[in-house]
C-alpha distance (Angstrom), angle and dihedral (degrees) to the residues before:
residue distance angle dihedral
M1 . . .
K2 3.78 . .
S3 3.83 93.0 .
K4 3.82 90.0 51.4
I5 3.80 91.1 54.6
I6 3.80 91.1 49.4
S7 3.82 90.3 49.7
L8 3.80 91.5 51.9
Y9 3.80 90.1 49.3
V10 3.81 91.1 51.6
I11 3.80 91.3 48.3
A12 3.82 91.2 49.1
L13 3.78 91.3 46.8
G14 3.77 90.9 48.0
A15 3.81 90.5 51.0
A16 3.78 91.0 50.1
T17 3.79 96.2 46.2
P18 3.81 97.6 74.7
L19 3.84 89.7 51.4
L20 3.78 92.5 50.6
A21 3.79 89.7 48.9
Q22 3.84 90.6 64.3
Y23 3.81 92.5 72.1
S24 3.78 123.6 76.6
D25 3.79 137.7 169.4
K26 3.79 89.9 -142.4
P27 3.82 117.5 86.1
P28 3.81 117.2 -128.0
D29 3.79 117.7 -96.6
V30 3.80 90.6 -124.0
S31 3.81 126.3 29.5
P32 3.82 109.7 -113.2
M33 3.84 90.2 -134.6
P34 3.81 117.1 19.5
M35 3.80 111.9 -148.9
K36 3.80 117.3 -111.4
P37 3.84 126.9 -165.5
E38 3.82 93.0 -114.2
M39 3.81 91.5 57.1
T40 3.85 89.7 75.4
E41 3.81 97.5 39.4
I42 3.82 118.3 106.5
W43 3.79 113.6 -159.6
E44 3.80 105.6 165.9
P45 2.92 136.8 97.8
Q46 3.78 95.8 27.1
V47 3.82 118.3 -128.9
K48 3.83 111.7 -97.6
I49 3.80 113.2 -104.8
I50 3.80 120.8 -133.2
T51 3.79 131.1 170.1
P52 3.80 113.0 -116.6
G53 3.79 121.7 -141.3
K54 3.80 115.1 -84.4
S55 3.80 91.6 -126.5
L56 3.79 136.9 25.8
G57 3.80 109.9 -73.0
E58 3.81 95.5 16.7
A59 3.79 113.7 129.5
P60 3.82 118.7 -104.3
S61 3.79 120.1 -127.0
D62 3.80 95.5 -96.1
A63 3.82 95.9 50.6
I64 3.79 125.7 115.6
I65 3.81 106.8 -128.1
L66 3.80 106.8 -136.6
F67 3.80 96.6 173.7
D68 3.81 129.8 6.4
G69 3.80 98.3 174.0
K70 3.79 95.1 -99.0
T71 3.79 109.4 70.2
L72 3.79 140.2 24.3
D73 3.81 92.9 -154.7
Q74 3.82 91.6 125.6
W75 3.81 92.2 56.4
V76 3.80 137.9 67.5
S77 3.78 136.9 -174.9
Q78 3.80 114.2 -77.9
K79 3.80 91.0 -148.5
D80 3.80 91.0 54.9
P81 3.82 115.5 9.9
S82 3.81 89.7 -165.2
K83 3.83 88.9 69.5
P84 3.83 130.5 70.8
A85 3.79 120.9 -97.4
P86 3.84 107.1 -82.3
W87 3.81 98.4 -147.3
K88 3.80 121.0 106.1
I89 3.79 131.6 -115.4
V90 3.80 115.6 -133.0
N91 3.83 122.6 -152.5
N92 3.81 92.9 -24.9
D93 3.79 85.1 -76.5
H94 3.78 111.8 87.1
M95 3.79 144.0 -1.4
E96 3.78 126.2 -118.3
V97 3.80 130.4 -154.4
V98 3.79 113.8 -109.2
P99 3.82 100.1 -144.0
G100 3.78 113.1 -124.1
S101 3.81 94.3 16.9
G102 3.80 93.4 100.1
G103 3.78 132.5 -120.2
I104 3.77 126.4 -56.3
Q105 3.79 130.0 -132.6
T106 3.78 138.0 -165.3
K107 3.76 120.8 -98.2
M108 3.80 89.3 -136.9
Q109 3.79 125.5 66.8
F110 3.78 125.2 -131.9
G111 3.79 142.8 -174.3
D112 3.81 121.4 175.8
C113 3.78 108.1 20.3
Q114 3.78 151.0 149.3
L115 3.81 110.5 -126.0
H116 3.80 130.6 -168.8
I117 3.80 117.6 -169.4
E118 3.80 133.1 164.8
F119 3.80 123.1 -155.2
S120 3.77 141.7 173.1
A121 3.78 134.6 -163.7
P122 3.83 117.6 -113.4
D123 3.80 112.8 -74.1
V124 3.81 91.1 -117.1
V125 3.80 113.8 58.8
E126 3.79 109.1 -132.9
S127 3.78 134.9 165.4
V128 3.81 126.9 -2.2
G129 3.80 139.6 -107.5
Q130 3.79 114.3 7.2
G131 3.81 90.9 -4.0
R132 3.79 94.6 69.2
G133 3.80 119.3 89.5
N134 3.79 92.7 -31.9
S135 3.80 122.9 176.1
G136 3.78 135.8 119.7
V137 3.80 145.6 -146.9
F138 3.80 112.4 -126.5
F139 3.80 117.4 -159.3
Q140 3.80 113.7 -149.8
N141 3.82 84.1 -0.3
R142 3.82 89.3 -79.1
Y143 3.81 115.6 67.7
E144 3.81 117.1 65.3
L145 3.78 131.1 -146.1
Q146 3.80 101.9 -165.7
I147 3.80 123.3 -122.9
L148 3.80 114.9 -163.9
D149 3.79 139.5 142.4
S150 3.80 95.7 -104.5
Y151 3.80 94.5 165.1
N152 3.83 105.0 124.3
N153 3.80 87.7 -23.2
R154 3.80 118.4 122.3
T155 3.80 120.7 -151.0
Y156 3.82 136.1 139.7
R157 3.79 108.8 -50.1
N158 3.80 96.4 -124.4
G159 3.80 90.0 52.5
Q160 3.79 101.4 49.6
A161 3.81 126.4 100.4
G162 3.78 111.9 -59.5
S163 3.78 95.5 22.1
I164 3.76 124.0 127.8
Y165 3.77 87.8 -122.1
K166 3.82 114.2 -97.9
D167 3.83 87.3 -14.0
H168 3.83 116.8 67.8
A169 3.80 126.8 12.6
P170 3.82 115.4 -142.3
L171 3.80 117.3 -100.1
V172 3.83 89.9 -121.3
N173 3.80 139.3 -0.2
A174 3.83 106.0 -109.7
M175 3.81 96.7 166.9
R176 3.80 120.9 146.8
G177 3.80 124.1 -144.8
P178 3.84 121.6 -75.3
L179 3.82 95.2 -97.6
E180 3.80 94.0 50.1
W181 3.79 130.4 82.2
N182 3.80 122.6 -112.8
T183 3.79 129.0 -158.6
Y184 3.78 133.5 -148.2
D185 3.79 118.4 -164.0
V186 3.77 108.3 -171.2
I187 3.80 137.5 -173.1
Y188 3.79 107.8 -163.8
T189 3.81 126.0 -172.8
A190 3.78 113.8 -165.9
P191 3.81 122.2 -133.9
R192 3.79 119.2 -97.1
F193 3.79 124.2 -136.7
R194 3.79 131.5 -161.0
A195 3.80 123.1 -122.3
D196 3.82 90.1 -96.9
G197 3.82 90.6 56.3
S198 3.81 97.2 -106.1
L199 3.80 121.1 131.9
D200 3.79 114.6 -90.4
A201 3.84 100.0 173.7
P202 3.81 128.4 0.4
A203 3.79 124.3 -126.5
R204 3.80 118.3 -89.1
I205 3.78 131.9 -159.4
T206 3.80 140.5 -168.5
V207 3.81 118.8 -167.2
L208 3.80 133.5 -171.9
H209 3.81 114.0 -165.4
N210 3.80 111.6 -160.3
G211 3.80 87.9 -19.9
V212 3.82 93.7 -50.4
L213 3.82 120.4 117.1
I214 3.81 107.4 -119.8
Q215 3.84 102.9 157.0
N216 3.81 115.6 36.9
N217 3.81 109.1 -160.6
V218 3.79 91.5 -56.7
T219 3.78 124.8 178.9
I220 3.79 114.6 -112.0
N221 3.78 105.0 -136.9
G222 3.77 96.9 -150.9
L223 3.77 148.1 -71.1
T224 3.81 113.8 -4.5
L225 3.80 108.9 -107.3
Y226 3.79 130.9 175.3
V227 3.82 91.0 -152.2
G228 3.78 124.9 33.8
L229 3.78 138.3 13.7
H230 3.79 120.0 -47.6
T231 3.78 115.6 -108.4
Y232 3.78 132.3 163.2
P233 3.79 120.2 -92.7
A234 3.78 124.5 -137.5
A235 3.79 116.6 -57.1
H236 3.79 113.6 -70.8
G237 3.77 140.4 169.3
E238 3.76 133.8 -146.2
D239 3.79 116.0 -22.3
V240 3.78 142.1 170.2
I241 3.78 128.4 -69.1
S242 3.79 110.2 -125.6
L243 3.80 135.7 -165.5
Q244 3.78 119.0 -147.7
D245 3.80 130.0 -123.2
H246 3.80 103.6 -148.1
G247 3.79 96.2 164.8
N248 3.82 96.3 -89.9
K249 3.81 128.8 110.0
T250 3.79 93.1 -120.3
Q251 3.81 114.5 169.1
F252 3.81 132.5 -139.5
R253 3.79 137.1 -169.9
N254 3.83 142.6 160.8
I255 3.81 100.2 28.9
W256 3.79 117.4 173.7
L257 3.77 136.6 156.6
R258 3.79 140.3 -161.0
K259 3.79 120.2 -156.3
L260 3.80 111.7 -130.2
């Protein structure tokens, strides 16, 4: 019995020996497959071609034009989405909030997107703090990028222009004067939810204000609330983009979006 065990051990050892012999601490004299430049080149599928805008802020060829200064056909009333947007168009150039009429929202729904929007404070400077040129862009109708006349206008830092309202203050204040136009260029990543409805990944946002980085891929901590801590609502998918009526005659023009 003992000799049989020893024989099996020798057989097993013999079977294992060739496998162990494959490994060595010494590198081979010649690489079995020398790397060539083409081995790390990816040719297919080709990158989609689009035509960029001819000037800064002009929509590229694959953009969805949400407002061109002439029509509000892409927008409806937030109070009653069955009705047209109640704001007015001025000089076939821009739209202006009609205070008390309520916000407006897109007919289309979006998730991840690149958004370009231009805005200006009311022509007549009135009030101070949150009462001056106040509005907001709400992504998925829930998460607000603040619009405010923050030019020589002190307010709480996470409520000024460029803030994720009551969440993240902007890195800097890049606001132009009340009679000038401002731009936001935004990369927005929508939140992800698990099958059971729980949050998998929060929303994130990057914002350039007049070409200056003011939000650098920050995490949005939840639903925008005026009172209370921000937390995430129930699971949701794509939704409208809305613009806020905060009682000021804030103006907007050249709004376009690319789905990502």
